[in-house]
Each structure stands twice: as structure tokens, then as C-alpha cells.
PDB file with one MODEL, atoms N, CA, C and O in Angstrom:
MODEL        1
ATOM      1  N   MET A   1     -99.616 -90.938  11.951  1.00  0.00           N
ATOM      2  CA  MET A   1    -100.654 -91.028  12.969  1.00  0.00           C
ATOM      3  C   MET A   1    -101.067 -92.485  13.126  1.00  0.00           C
ATOM      4  O   MET A   1    -101.305 -93.193  12.147  1.00  0.00           O
ATOM      5  N   ILE A   2    -101.146 -92.908  14.365  1.00  0.00           N
ATOM      6  CA  ILE A   2    -101.600 -94.261  14.692  1.00  0.00           C
ATOM      7  C   ILE A   2    -103.084 -94.185  15.036  1.00  0.00           C
ATOM      8  O   ILE A   2    -103.491 -93.365  15.859  1.00  0.00           O
ATOM      9  N   THR A   3    -103.893 -95.041  14.407  1.00  0.00           N
ATOM     10  CA  THR A   3    -105.330 -95.063  14.653  1.00  0.00           C
ATOM     11  C   THR A   3    -105.695 -96.348  15.393  1.00  0.00           C
ATOM     12  O   THR A   3    -105.328 -97.449  14.983  1.00  0.00           O
ATOM     13  N   ILE A   4    -106.424 -96.178  16.490  1.00  0.00           N
ATOM     14  CA  ILE A   4    -106.927 -97.303  17.274  1.00  0.00           C
ATOM     15  C   ILE A   4    -108.451 -97.221  17.229  1.00  0.00           C
ATOM     16  O   ILE A   4    -109.034 -96.251  17.713  1.00  0.00           O
ATOM     17  N   ASN A   5    -109.094 -98.230  16.654  1.00  0.00           N
ATOM     18  CA  ASN A   5    -110.550 -98.257  16.548  1.00  0.00           C
ATOM     19  C   ASN A   5    -111.090 -99.277  17.546  1.00  0.00           C
ATOM     20  O   ASN A   5    -110.856-100.478  17.411  1.00  0.00           O
ATOM     21  N   THR A   6    -111.820 -98.781  18.554  1.00  0.00           N
ATOM     22  CA  THR A   6    -112.363 -99.669  19.582  1.00  0.00           C
ATOM     23  C   THR A   6    -113.862 -99.904  19.403  1.00  0.00           C
ATOM     24  O   THR A   6    -114.505-100.494  20.271  1.00  0.00           O
ATOM     25  N   CYS A   7    -114.417 -99.449  18.289  1.00  0.00           N
ATOM     26  CA  CYS A   7    -115.857 -99.602  18.057  1.00  0.00           C
ATOM     27  C   CYS A   7    -116.258-101.075  17.991  1.00  0.00           C
ATOM     28  O   CYS A   7    -115.512-101.926  17.507  1.00  0.00           O
ATOM     29  N   ASN A   8    -117.452-101.342  18.489  1.00  0.00           N
ATOM     30  CA  ASN A   8    -118.043-102.688  18.479  1.00  0.00           C
ATOM     31  C   ASN A   8    -117.246-103.701  19.292  1.00  0.00           C
ATOM     32  O   ASN A   8    -117.396-104.906  19.091  1.00  0.00           O
ATOM     33  N   ASN A   9    -116.407-103.232  20.201  1.00  0.00           N
ATOM     34  CA  ASN A   9    -115.647-104.127  21.073  1.00  0.00           C
ATOM     35  C   ASN A   9    -116.505-104.456  22.285  1.00  0.00           C
ATOM     36  O   ASN A   9    -116.808-103.572  23.086  1.00  0.00           O
ATOM     37  N   THR A  10    -116.900-105.712  22.431  1.00  0.00           N
ATOM     38  CA  THR A  10    -117.723-106.106  23.575  1.00  0.00           C
ATOM     39  C   THR A  10    -116.978-107.033  24.525  1.00  0.00           C
ATOM     40  O   THR A  10    -117.518-107.413  25.564  1.00  0.00           O
ATOM     41  N   GLU A  11    -115.744-107.403  24.186  1.00  0.00           N
ATOM     42  CA  GLU A  11    -114.999-108.349  25.010  1.00  0.00           C
ATOM     43  C   GLU A  11    -114.365-107.706  26.240  1.00  0.00           C
ATOM     44  O   GLU A  11    -114.222-108.356  27.276  1.00  0.00           O
ATOM     45  N   TYR A  12    -113.983-106.430  26.131  1.00  0.00           N
ATOM     46  CA  TYR A  12    -113.325-105.736  27.238  1.00  0.00           C
ATOM     47  C   TYR A  12    -113.516-104.233  27.049  1.00  0.00           C
ATOM     48  O   TYR A  12    -114.031-103.785  26.025  1.00  0.00           O
ATOM     49  N   SER A  13    -113.098-103.467  28.045  1.00  0.00           N
ATOM     50  CA  SER A  13    -113.251-102.019  27.999  1.00  0.00           C
ATOM     51  C   SER A  13    -112.470-101.420  26.832  1.00  0.00           C
ATOM     52  O   SER A  13    -111.334-101.823  26.581  1.00  0.00           O
ATOM     53  N   PRO A  14    -113.058-100.472  26.122  1.00  0.00           N
ATOM     54  CA  PRO A  14    -112.339 -99.812  25.037  1.00  0.00           C
ATOM     55  C   PRO A  14    -111.164 -98.974  25.539  1.00  0.00           C
ATOM     56  O   PRO A  14    -110.326 -98.541  24.748  1.00  0.00           O
ATOM     57  N   LEU A  15    -111.102 -98.747  26.842  1.00  0.00           N
ATOM     58  CA  LEU A  15    -109.978 -97.992  27.395  1.00  0.00           C
ATOM     59  C   LEU A  15    -108.685 -98.802  27.369  1.00  0.00           C
ATOM     60  O   LEU A  15    -107.600 -98.223  27.339  1.00  0.00           O
ATOM     61  N   ILE A  16    -108.780-100.121  27.381  1.00  0.00           N
ATOM     62  CA  ILE A  16    -107.577-100.953  27.415  1.00  0.00           C
ATOM     63  C   ILE A  16    -106.700-100.728  26.188  1.00  0.00           C
ATOM     64  O   ILE A  16    -105.518-100.432  26.361  1.00  0.00           O
ATOM     65  N   PRO A  17    -107.203-100.850  24.956  1.00  0.00           N
ATOM     66  CA  PRO A  17    -106.324-100.581  23.814  1.00  0.00           C
ATOM     67  C   PRO A  17    -105.915 -99.110  23.714  1.00  0.00           C
ATOM     68  O   PRO A  17    -104.837 -98.802  23.207  1.00  0.00           O
ATOM     69  N   ALA A  18    -106.758 -98.209  24.190  1.00  0.00           N
ATOM     70  CA  ALA A  18    -106.426 -96.784  24.151  1.00  0.00           C
ATOM     71  C   ALA A  18    -105.242 -96.479  25.067  1.00  0.00           C
ATOM     72  O   ALA A  18    -104.285 -95.828  24.648  1.00  0.00           O
ATOM     73  N   ILE A  19    -105.302 -96.939  26.301  1.00  0.00           N
ATOM     74  CA  ILE A  19    -104.219 -96.695  27.254  1.00  0.00           C
ATOM     75  C   ILE A  19    -102.954 -97.435  26.829  1.00  0.00           C
ATOM     76  O   ILE A  19    -101.850 -96.912  26.978  1.00  0.00           O
ATOM     77  N   LYS A  20    -103.107 -98.643  26.303  1.00  0.00           N
ATOM     78  CA  LYS A  20    -101.942 -99.382  25.816  1.00  0.00           C
ATOM     79  C   LYS A  20    -101.234 -98.589  24.716  1.00  0.00           C
ATOM     80  O   LYS A  20    -100.006 -98.498  24.707  1.00  0.00           O
ATOM     81  N   ALA A  21    -102.005 -98.019  23.794  1.00  0.00           N
ATOM     82  CA  ALA A  21    -101.412 -97.232  22.709  1.00  0.00           C
ATOM     83  C   ALA A  21    -100.683 -96.004  23.258  1.00  0.00           C
ATOM     84  O   ALA A  21     -99.614 -95.646  22.762  1.00  0.00           O
ATOM     85  N   ILE A  22    -101.248 -95.364  24.269  1.00  0.00           N
ATOM     86  CA  ILE A  22    -100.616 -94.187  24.862  1.00  0.00           C
ATOM     87  C   ILE A  22     -99.252 -94.552  25.445  1.00  0.00           C
ATOM     88  O   ILE A  22     -98.280 -93.817  25.266  1.00  0.00           O
ATOM     89  N   TYR A  23     -99.181 -95.679  26.137  1.00  0.00           N
ATOM     90  CA  TYR A  23     -97.943 -96.046  26.822  1.00  0.00           C
ATOM     91  C   TYR A  23     -96.925 -96.770  25.946  1.00  0.00           C
ATOM     92  O   TYR A  23     -95.758 -96.871  26.324  1.00  0.00           O
ATOM     93  N   THR A  24     -97.335 -97.273  24.792  1.00  0.00           N
ATOM     94  CA  THR A  24     -96.376 -97.975  23.934  1.00  0.00           C
ATOM     95  C   THR A  24     -95.944 -97.171  22.711  1.00  0.00           C
ATOM     96  O   THR A  24     -95.002 -97.552  22.016  1.00  0.00           O
ATOM     97  N   SER A  25     -96.626 -96.063  22.448  1.00  0.00           N
ATOM     98  CA  SER A  25     -96.265 -95.226  21.297  1.00  0.00           C
ATOM     99  C   SER A  25     -95.102 -94.313  21.666  1.00  0.00           C
ATOM    100  O   SER A  25     -94.999 -93.861  22.807  1.00  0.00           O
ATOM    101  N   PRO A  26     -94.235 -94.046  20.709  1.00  0.00           N
ATOM    102  CA  PRO A  26     -93.110 -93.156  20.991  1.00  0.00           C
ATOM    103  C   PRO A  26     -93.578 -91.720  21.244  1.00  0.00           C
ATOM    104  O   PRO A  26     -94.593 -91.280  20.703  1.00  0.00           O
ATOM    105  N   LYS A  27     -92.827 -91.007  22.070  1.00  0.00           N
ATOM    106  CA  LYS A  27     -93.154 -89.608  22.348  1.00  0.00           C
ATOM    107  C   LYS A  27     -93.165 -88.827  21.048  1.00  0.00           C
ATOM    108  O   LYS A  27     -92.313 -89.023  20.182  1.00  0.00           O
ATOM    109  N   GLY A  28     -94.136 -87.943  20.922  1.00  0.00           N
ATOM    110  CA  GLY A  28     -94.276 -87.136  19.724  1.00  0.00           C
ATOM    111  C   GLY A  28     -95.189 -87.750  18.677  1.00  0.00           C
ATOM    112  O   GLY A  28     -95.560 -87.082  17.711  1.00  0.00           O
ATOM    113  N   GLU A  29     -95.557 -89.015  18.855  1.00  0.00           N
ATOM    114  CA  GLU A  29     -96.449 -89.706  17.903  1.00  0.00           C
ATOM    115  C   GLU A  29     -97.875 -89.177  18.055  1.00  0.00           C
ATOM    116  O   GLU A  29     -98.337 -88.939  19.171  1.00  0.00           O
ATOM    117  N   MET A  30     -98.563 -88.995  16.945  1.00  0.00           N
ATOM    118  CA  MET A  30     -99.969 -88.603  16.967  1.00  0.00           C
ATOM    119  C   MET A  30    -100.828 -89.859  17.062  1.00  0.00           C
ATOM    120  O   MET A  30    -100.615 -90.826  16.331  1.00  0.00           O
ATOM    121  N   LEU A  31    -101.797 -89.834  17.970  1.00  0.00           N
ATOM    122  CA  LEU A  31    -102.729 -90.947  18.139  1.00  0.00           C
ATOM    123  C   LEU A  31    -104.139 -90.477  17.814  1.00  0.00           C
ATOM    124  O   LEU A  31    -104.512 -89.332  18.069  1.00  0.00           O
ATOM    125  N   GLU A  32    -104.903 -91.389  17.248  1.00  0.00           N
ATOM    126  CA  GLU A  32    -106.319 -91.173  16.973  1.00  0.00           C
ATOM    127  C   GLU A  32    -107.052 -92.372  17.545  1.00  0.00           C
ATOM    128  O   GLU A  32    -106.857 -93.501  17.093  1.00  0.00           O
ATOM    129  N   ILE A  33    -107.895 -92.129  18.539  1.00  0.00           N
ATOM    130  CA  ILE A  33    -108.662 -93.201  19.178  1.00  0.00           C
ATOM    131  C   ILE A  33    -110.123 -93.020  18.770  1.00  0.00           C
ATOM    132  O   ILE A  33    -110.708 -91.959  18.989  1.00  0.00           O
ATOM    133  N   ILE A  34    -110.708 -94.061  18.175  1.00  0.00           N
ATOM    134  CA  ILE A  34    -112.100 -94.025  17.732  1.00  0.00           C
ATOM    135  C   ILE A  34    -112.914 -94.918  18.664  1.00  0.00           C
ATOM    136  O   ILE A  34    -112.566 -96.078  18.884  1.00  0.00           O
ATOM    137  N   MET A  35    -114.000 -94.367  19.208  1.00  0.00           N
ATOM    138  CA  MET A  35    -114.833 -95.110  20.157  1.00  0.00           C
ATOM    139  C   MET A  35    -116.306 -94.951  19.820  1.00  0.00           C
ATOM    140  O   MET A  35    -116.709 -94.007  19.140  1.00  0.00           O
ATOM    141  N   ASP A  36    -117.102 -95.899  20.313  1.00  0.00           N
ATOM    142  CA  ASP A  36    -118.550 -95.761  20.242  1.00  0.00           C
ATOM    143  C   ASP A  36    -119.171 -95.928  21.636  1.00  0.00           C
ATOM    144  O   ASP A  36    -120.381 -96.108  21.772  1.00  0.00           O
ATOM    145  N   ASN A  37    -118.326 -95.864  22.657  1.00  0.00           N
ATOM    146  CA  ASN A  37    -118.749 -95.980  24.047  1.00  0.00           C
ATOM    147  C   ASN A  37    -118.562 -94.613  24.709  1.00  0.00           C
ATOM    148  O   ASN A  37    -117.433 -94.201  24.976  1.00  0.00           O
ATOM    149  N   ALA A  38    -119.673 -93.906  24.974  1.00  0.00           N
ATOM    150  CA  ALA A  38    -119.605 -92.536  25.497  1.00  0.00           C
ATOM    151  C   ALA A  38    -118.944 -92.464  26.868  1.00  0.00           C
ATOM    152  O   ALA A  38    -118.217 -91.512  27.151  1.00  0.00           O
ATOM    153  N   THR A  39    -119.184 -93.447  27.718  1.00  0.00           N
ATOM    154  CA  THR A  39    -118.583 -93.438  29.049  1.00  0.00           C
ATOM    155  C   THR A  39    -117.071 -93.562  28.968  1.00  0.00           C
ATOM    156  O   THR A  39    -116.348 -92.817  29.631  1.00  0.00           O
ATOM    157  N   ALA A  40    -116.591 -94.494  28.163  1.00  0.00           N
ATOM    158  CA  ALA A  40    -115.146 -94.672  28.004  1.00  0.00           C
ATOM    159  C   ALA A  40    -114.519 -93.438  27.355  1.00  0.00           C
ATOM    160  O   ALA A  40    -113.407 -93.045  27.710  1.00  0.00           O
ATOM    161  N   PHE A  41    -115.226 -92.828  26.406  1.00  0.00           N
ATOM    162  CA  PHE A  41    -114.729 -91.629  25.741  1.00  0.00           C
ATOM    163  C   PHE A  41    -114.558 -90.499  26.760  1.00  0.00           C
ATOM    164  O   PHE A  41    -113.540 -89.808  26.766  1.00  0.00           O
ATOM    165  N   HIS A  42    -115.553 -90.322  27.609  1.00  0.00           N
ATOM    166  CA  HIS A  42    -115.481 -89.303  28.659  1.00  0.00           C
ATOM    167  C   HIS A  42    -114.317 -89.593  29.618  1.00  0.00           C
ATOM    168  O   HIS A  42    -113.584 -88.683  30.005  1.00  0.00           O
ATOM    169  N   ASP A  43    -114.159 -90.854  29.993  1.00  0.00           N
ATOM    170  CA  ASP A  43    -113.066 -91.230  30.894  1.00  0.00           C
ATOM    171  C   ASP A  43    -111.705 -90.950  30.258  1.00  0.00           C
ATOM    172  O   ASP A  43    -110.787 -90.495  30.941  1.00  0.00           O
ATOM    173  N   LEU A  44    -111.565 -91.216  28.964  1.00  0.00           N
ATOM    174  CA  LEU A  44    -110.305 -90.949  28.270  1.00  0.00           C
ATOM    175  C   LEU A  44    -110.032 -89.451  28.217  1.00  0.00           C
ATOM    176  O   LEU A  44    -108.897 -89.022  28.424  1.00  0.00           O
ATOM    177  N   LYS A  45    -111.057 -88.652  27.943  1.00  0.00           N
ATOM    178  CA  LYS A  45    -110.883 -87.200  27.928  1.00  0.00           C
ATOM    179  C   LYS A  45    -110.465 -86.691  29.317  1.00  0.00           C
ATOM    180  O   LYS A  45    -109.611 -85.811  29.424  1.00  0.00           O
ATOM    181  N   THR A  46    -111.060 -87.236  30.360  1.00  0.00           N
ATOM    182  CA  THR A  46    -110.700 -86.846  31.718  1.00  0.00           C
ATOM    183  C   THR A  46    -109.244 -87.195  32.008  1.00  0.00           C
ATOM    184  O   THR A  46    -108.510 -86.385  32.575  1.00  0.00           O
ATOM    185  N   TYR A  47    -108.827 -88.395  31.620  1.00  0.00           N
ATOM    186  CA  TYR A  47    -107.442 -88.819  31.822  1.00  0.00           C
ATOM    187  C   TYR A  47    -106.469 -87.884  31.093  1.00  0.00           C
ATOM    188  O   TYR A  47    -105.482 -87.434  31.675  1.00  0.00           O
ATOM    189  N   LEU A  48    -106.752 -87.598  29.828  1.00  0.00           N
ATOM    190  CA  LEU A  48    -105.863 -86.731  29.057  1.00  0.00           C
ATOM    191  C   LEU A  48    -105.799 -85.338  29.667  1.00  0.00           C
ATOM    192  O   LEU A  48    -104.730 -84.730  29.707  1.00  0.00           O
ATOM    193  N   SER A  49    -106.925 -84.827  30.142  1.00  0.00           N
ATOM    194  CA  SER A  49    -106.940 -83.512  30.788  1.00  0.00           C
ATOM    195  C   SER A  49    -106.103 -83.519  32.063  1.00  0.00           C
ATOM    196  O   SER A  49    -105.351 -82.579  32.319  1.00  0.00           O
ATOM    197  N   GLU A  50    -106.232 -84.568  32.855  1.00  0.00           N
ATOM    198  CA  GLU A  50    -105.442 -84.678  34.092  1.00  0.00           C
ATOM    199  C   GLU A  50    -103.952 -84.740  33.797  1.00  0.00           C
ATOM    200  O   GLU A  50    -103.138 -84.256  34.584  1.00  0.00           O
ATOM    201  N   GLN A  51    -103.589 -85.340  32.652  1.00  0.00           N
ATOM    202  CA  GLN A  51    -102.180 -85.448  32.260  1.00  0.00           C
ATOM    203  C   GLN A  51    -101.703 -84.195  31.518  1.00  0.00           C
ATOM    204  O   GLN A  51    -100.552 -84.117  31.090  1.00  0.00           O
ATOM    205  N   LYS A  52    -102.602 -83.218  31.371  1.00  0.00           N
ATOM    206  CA  LYS A  52    -102.310 -81.965  30.659  1.00  0.00           C
ATOM    207  C   LYS A  52    -101.903 -82.206  29.204  1.00  0.00           C
ATOM    208  O   LYS A  52    -100.988 -81.574  28.676  1.00  0.00           O
ATOM    209  N   ILE A  53    -102.620 -83.149  28.577  1.00  0.00           N
ATOM    210  CA  ILE A  53    -102.415 -83.469  27.163  1.00  0.00           C
ATOM    211  C   ILE A  53    -103.583 -82.860  26.389  1.00  0.00           C
ATOM    212  O   ILE A  53    -104.738 -83.222  26.611  1.00  0.00           O
ATOM    213  N   GLY A  54    -103.279 -81.942  25.489  1.00  0.00           N
ATOM    214  CA  GLY A  54    -104.318 -81.337  24.669  1.00  0.00           C
ATOM    215  C   GLY A  54    -104.842 -82.338  23.650  1.00  0.00           C
ATOM    216  O   GLY A  54    -104.103 -83.216  23.206  1.00  0.00           O
ATOM    217  N   PHE A  55    -106.096 -82.214  23.283  1.00  0.00           N
ATOM    218  CA  PHE A  55    -106.692 -83.158  22.342  1.00  0.00           C
ATOM    219  C   PHE A  55    -107.756 -82.475  21.510  1.00  0.00           C
ATOM    220  O   PHE A  55    -108.239 -81.392  21.842  1.00  0.00           O
ATOM    221  N   ARG A  56    -108.105 -83.129  20.429  1.00  0.00           N
ATOM    222  CA  ARG A  56    -109.153 -82.686  19.517  1.00  0.00           C
ATOM    223  C   ARG A  56    -110.251 -83.740  19.523  1.00  0.00           C
ATOM    224  O   ARG A  56    -109.971 -84.933  19.402  1.00  0.00           O
ATOM    225  N   GLU A  57    -111.498 -83.306  19.663  1.00  0.00           N
ATOM    226  CA  GLU A  57    -112.644 -84.212  19.650  1.00  0.00           C
ATOM    227  C   GLU A  57    -113.382 -84.101  18.319  1.00  0.00           C
ATOM    228  O   GLU A  57    -113.587 -83.004  17.801  1.00  0.00           O
ATOM    229  N   ILE A  58    -113.774 -85.243  17.777  1.00  0.00           N
ATOM    230  CA  ILE A  58    -114.552 -85.273  16.540  1.00  0.00           C
ATOM    231  C   ILE A  58    -115.758 -86.188  16.773  1.00  0.00           C
ATOM    232  O   ILE A  58    -115.604 -87.329  17.208  1.00  0.00           O
ATOM    233  N   TYR A  59    -116.938 -85.687  16.484  1.00  0.00           N
ATOM    234  CA  TYR A  59    -118.164 -86.470  16.658  1.00  0.00           C
ATOM    235  C   TYR A  59    -118.799 -86.710  15.296  1.00  0.00           C
ATOM    236  O   TYR A  59    -118.983 -85.786  14.504  1.00  0.00           O
ATOM    237  N   GLN A  60    -119.131 -87.983  15.043  1.00  0.00           N
ATOM    238  CA  GLN A  60    -119.771 -88.349  13.784  1.00  0.00           C
ATOM    239  C   GLN A  60    -120.794 -89.433  14.097  1.00  0.00           C
ATOM    240  O   GLN A  60    -120.457 -90.614  14.173  1.00  0.00           O
ATOM    241  N   GLY A  61    -122.039 -89.024  14.275  1.00  0.00           N
ATOM    242  CA  GLY A  61    -123.085 -89.976  14.641  1.00  0.00           C
ATOM    243  C   GLY A  61    -122.789 -90.598  15.993  1.00  0.00           C
ATOM    244  O   GLY A  61    -122.562 -89.883  16.969  1.00  0.00           O
ATOM    245  N   GLU A  62    -122.789 -91.906  16.060  1.00  0.00           N
ATOM    246  CA  GLU A  62    -122.494 -92.628  17.299  1.00  0.00           C
ATOM    247  C   GLU A  62    -120.995 -92.762  17.558  1.00  0.00           C
ATOM    248  O   GLU A  62    -120.582 -93.209  18.627  1.00  0.00           O
ATOM    249  N   GLN A  63    -120.198 -92.380  16.588  1.00  0.00           N
ATOM    250  CA  GLN A  63    -118.746 -92.555  16.673  1.00  0.00           C
ATOM    251  C   GLN A  63    -118.080 -91.278  17.192  1.00  0.00           C
ATOM    252  O   GLN A  63    -118.383 -90.176  16.734  1.00  0.00           O
ATOM    253  N   MET A  64    -117.166 -91.444  18.155  1.00  0.00           N
ATOM    254  CA  MET A  64    -116.428 -90.332  18.732  1.00  0.00           C
ATOM    255  C   MET A  64    -114.940 -90.586  18.532  1.00  0.00           C
ATOM    256  O   MET A  64    -114.456 -91.693  18.770  1.00  0.00           O
ATOM    257  N   THR A  65    -114.220 -89.566  18.096  1.00  0.00           N
ATOM    258  CA  THR A  65    -112.792 -89.696  17.834  1.00  0.00           C
ATOM    259  C   THR A  65    -112.054 -88.638  18.644  1.00  0.00           C
ATOM    260  O   THR A  65    -112.503 -87.498  18.762  1.00  0.00           O
ATOM    261  N   ILE A  66    -110.929 -89.032  19.190  1.00  0.00           N
ATOM    262  CA  ILE A  66    -110.080 -88.099  19.908  1.00  0.00           C
ATOM    263  C   ILE A  66    -108.667 -88.207  19.328  1.00  0.00           C
ATOM    264  O   ILE A  66    -108.145 -89.307  19.151  1.00  0.00           O
ATOM    265  N   GLN A  67    -108.063 -87.074  19.039  1.00  0.00           N
ATOM    266  CA  GLN A  67    -106.712 -87.030  18.464  1.00  0.00           C
ATOM    267  C   GLN A  67    -105.819 -86.227  19.405  1.00  0.00           C
ATOM    268  O   GLN A  67    -106.222 -85.199  19.950  1.00  0.00           O
ATOM    269  N   PHE A  68    -104.592 -86.726  19.580  1.00  0.00           N
ATOM    270  CA  PHE A  68    -103.644 -86.044  20.461  1.00  0.00           C
ATOM    271  C   PHE A  68    -102.228 -86.541  20.190  1.00  0.00           C
ATOM    272  O   PHE A  68    -102.018 -87.552  19.520  1.00  0.00           O
ATOM    273  N   CYS A  69    -101.276 -85.804  20.726  1.00  0.00           N
ATOM    274  CA  CYS A  69     -99.874 -86.147  20.579  1.00  0.00           C
ATOM    275  C   CYS A  69     -99.387 -86.764  21.893  1.00  0.00           C
ATOM    276  O   CYS A  69     -99.656 -86.227  22.968  1.00  0.00           O
ATOM    277  N   VAL A  70     -98.677 -87.879  21.809  1.00  0.00           N
ATOM    278  CA  VAL A  70     -98.171 -88.569  22.995  1.00  0.00           C
ATOM    279  C   VAL A  70     -97.031 -87.741  23.599  1.00  0.00           C
ATOM    280  O   VAL A  70     -96.121 -87.305  22.894  1.00  0.00           O
ATOM    281  N   LYS A  71     -97.103 -87.537  24.910  1.00  0.00           N
ATOM    282  CA  LYS A  71     -96.047 -86.802  25.626  1.00  0.00           C
ATOM    283  C   LYS A  71     -95.042 -87.753  26.217  1.00  0.00           C
ATOM    284  O   LYS A  71     -94.083 -87.320  26.855  1.00  0.00           O
TER     285      LYS A  71
ENDMDL
END
């Protein structure tokens, strides 16, 4: 499983490393994206749903994690 932690990133949108990981990871690879930005987290969930990619959500305080398999 590849883990991408975008927490405390103020230089750019946390979606940038998340989408980069989706497109550069080999098919079948499990990804775990950790965020602390609720808007970006919602946008990522919407994107994955539109792509018909199932995912698991984990909430821990201010931190949100989404796990899924790259198609």
C-alpha cells in the first residue's frame, strides 16, 4: 500500500499529490490518501465515485483517510 499524507500542506491543493499518485501508481496498487482538508477530501471522494472506484473512509479527529485500489 502506498500512503500519501497531504496534512499541513499549505503550498498547494492537497488534491495535486493525490491525483498524481492515482495516475502514476500501477493498476491494482492500494493507495491510502491522508488529508486534513475537508473540501479536498470531499472532492476526492466525488472524483472516485464518478470513476466508479470503491473506497473506504476513515475519520480520526481532524484527519481523514481514504483507501482504494487503483484501476
